[in-house]
DRENTIBA-552164 format. One record per residue (C-alpha): residue in one letter; x negated, y negated, z. Coordinates in steps of 0.02 Angstrom, whole numbers, plus 50000, padded with zeros to 5 digits. Last residue first. Example, Ala and Ser with C-alpha at 12.3 -4.5 7.8 and 13.67 -1.06 7.14 Angstrom:
BEGIN
S493165005350357A493855022550390
END
This chain:
BEGIN
R501475081750493N502495080450363I501145072450227G501665074050057A500555055950001M502395047749968S503125056150122A501535046350223A501905031350133S503565028950161L503255033050343R502035019050349T503275008250273E504555011950373A503445009050507R502884994550450K504664987550407L505524990850603A503824981750672S504364965450547Q506104966050610E505394969050808D504414952450786P506024943550707E507364947250828E508664958250753G508954973350863A507654981150980A508354999050956Q507845000650783A506074995350832R505805007650956A506475022650837L505235016450690A503795013950822M504225032950892K504295038550708A502675031150666R501895037750809D502435055250766I501775052950577D500205047350628I499435040050473D497765040950423A498205053550274A499185037450195M497625026950206E497875011250314A498254992850275V498554975550373E498504960250306A498024969350124I496954961649990I497154971449847N495864969449709V495974977349531E494724975049388D495254978849235K494514962449167A495464951549319V497044961049428S497504953049600L498454959249730F499064949149874G499164951750076G500624958250153H500754977550257A499914989750142A500255008050193V498945015650055V499185029749931I497875039249847V498365051349677S497265063649601G497065062749421D495305060249407A495415043849350T496195039249507T497955037649544V498125023049668R499905020849745V500315005849852P501625009049996S502494993650052D502414979250142Q502724966849997L501074960849916L501114942849829A500674940949668L498934935849556V498914942649400P497824943749228E498394954649091H498264973449092G496914981748989P496884996649101L498325000349165I499364990449326G500984995549394I502124982849442D503564984949567G504924970549599E504804951749617P504414950449783T502684962349737K502614980649756A501204992349699V500755004249568V498865006349539S498355016749360A496975026249294A495695022149435T493975021149476G493205018449652S493775009249819W494855014249971I495105005550129G493814992050186R494004985050342E494814973350454A495684960850357S496214974550252V495354981250083V495774991449931A494644989449791V494944995049605T493884997649461L495115003149320E494745012949179A494775013048998M494625031648913
END
């Protein structure tokens, strides 16, 4: 069975790499699903969870904040401005950040903080983390 070679990196470090059956990410045009044999793509990433279903069927969830995704010859590269594994997210801290951002109002910096907190909580939820 064909597989994807996937690398998820942030500006600071490598987050995850390995073989996968599929990748789902969010672009400005909507969700994109990548399977082996996908046509070449270069797309911007929205702040959202990225879901990687590995070759053995397990699911890896990464909270990705901006960046881009490229696909070529069954290689998927996700280069995020900031990214973290869902399993590493501190739920209580993310909830506090969400509450602070909601209370701060409509300032552009606060809207970015709000989106980051929402993405982190969504990724943790998608990964089944309820600490």
